[in-house]
C-alpha positions in Angstrom: 110.2 118.7 6.9 109.5 121.3 5.0 112.9 122.1 4.1 113.5 118.3 4.1 110.9 118.4 0.4 112.9 122.1 -0.6 115.8 119.9 0.1 114.2 117.4 -2.3 113.5 120.3 -5.2 110.2 120.7 -4.7 108.4 124.0 -4.9 106.6 125.9 -2.0 103.6 125.1 -3.7 104.5 121.1 -3.5 105.6 121.3 -0.2 102.1 123.2 0.6 100.0 120.8 -1.3 102.8 117.5 0.5 101.3 119.1 4.0 97.8 119.4 3.4 97.5 115.9 1.7 100.4 113.8 4.4 99.4 115.6 7.9 96.1 117.8 7.1 98.0 120.8 8.0 96.8 123.6 5.6 100.5 125.6 5.0 100.6 128.6 2.7 102.9 129.0 0.0 104.3 132.3 1.8 105.3 130.6 5.2 107.5 128.6 3.9 109.0 130.7 0.8 109.5 133.0 4.6 111.3 128.9 6.0 113.3 128.6 2.5 115.0 132.5 2.8 116.1 131.7 5.9 117.7 129.2 5.1 119.2 130.3 1.8 120.4 133.2 4.0 122.2 131.0 6.0 123.7 129.1 3.0 124.7 132.1 1.6 126.7 133.4 5.2 128.1 129.8 5.2 129.9 130.3 1.3 131.6 134.3 2.5 132.9 133.7 6.0 136.2 133.4 6.2 138.7 130.2 6.6 141.9 130.4 8.7 145.1 130.9 6.3 146.0 126.5 7.0 144.5 123.3 8.1 147.0 121.0 8.5 144.5 117.9 8.7 141.9 117.4 5.7 139.7 115.0 4.6 137.9 114.4 1.4 135.8 111.7 0.4 132.5 111.7 -1.3 128.8 110.9 -1.0 126.0 109.5 -4.0 123.3 111.6 -3.7 120.3 111.7 -5.8 119.5 115.7 -7.1 116.8 116.8 -9.4 118.9 118.7 -12.8 116.9 119.9 -15.6 113.6 118.3 -14.4 115.4 114.8 -14.3 116.8 112.6 -11.2 119.8 111.2 -11.4 123.0 110.3 -8.6 125.6 112.6 -8.5 129.0 113.2 -5.9 129.1 115.1 -3.4 132.7 115.5 -2.2 133.0 117.0 1.4 136.3 118.7 2.3 136.5 119.0 6.1 139.3 120.9 7.7 140.4 120.7 11.2 141.7 123.8 12.3 144.9 124.1 14.9 143.0 124.4 17.7 141.5 121.1 16.5 138.1 122.0 15.1 136.7 120.4 12.3 134.9 122.9 10.0 133.2 121.8 6.9 135.4 123.3 4.2 133.3 123.1 1.2 131.0 120.3 -0.5 130.7 120.2 -5.4 129.0 118.0 -7.2 130.2 116.1 -9.5 128.7 113.9 -12.0 130.9 111.2 -10.9 133.5 110.0 -8.4 137.4 111.4 -9.0 140.0 113.7 -8.2 139.0 116.2 -11.3 137.0 119.6 -9.7 135.7 121.6 -12.8 
C-alpha cells in the first residue's frame, strides 16, 4: 500500500495520514521514507544495470497512465520496451514517459 500511494505522488506525511484514517495504523513518516528509499535504490540499480549488445526481438508498446506533474494530474504515455535476449529471456529495457503516444522520443 505504501509503495502504491508513493507511486501516485503522495508525500510520506500524506501516506502516514492516509494509513491512520483508512486502516487505523499509526505509521510515522520515517518508516514510510525508509521503505520508499529502498525502492528508489532498487530503481537506480535497475537503471544502471548492464544490457546485452543484441536483443533479437523487441516489443514496444505504450500505456496511458495518470501522472502528477507540476501539481496537476495529467495523462501521459508510458512507452515500454521489452527485449528478448539470445537465451529467450524477456528483459524490460526501459520505460519512457511522453505527453502522448507516438514514435518520437525526446
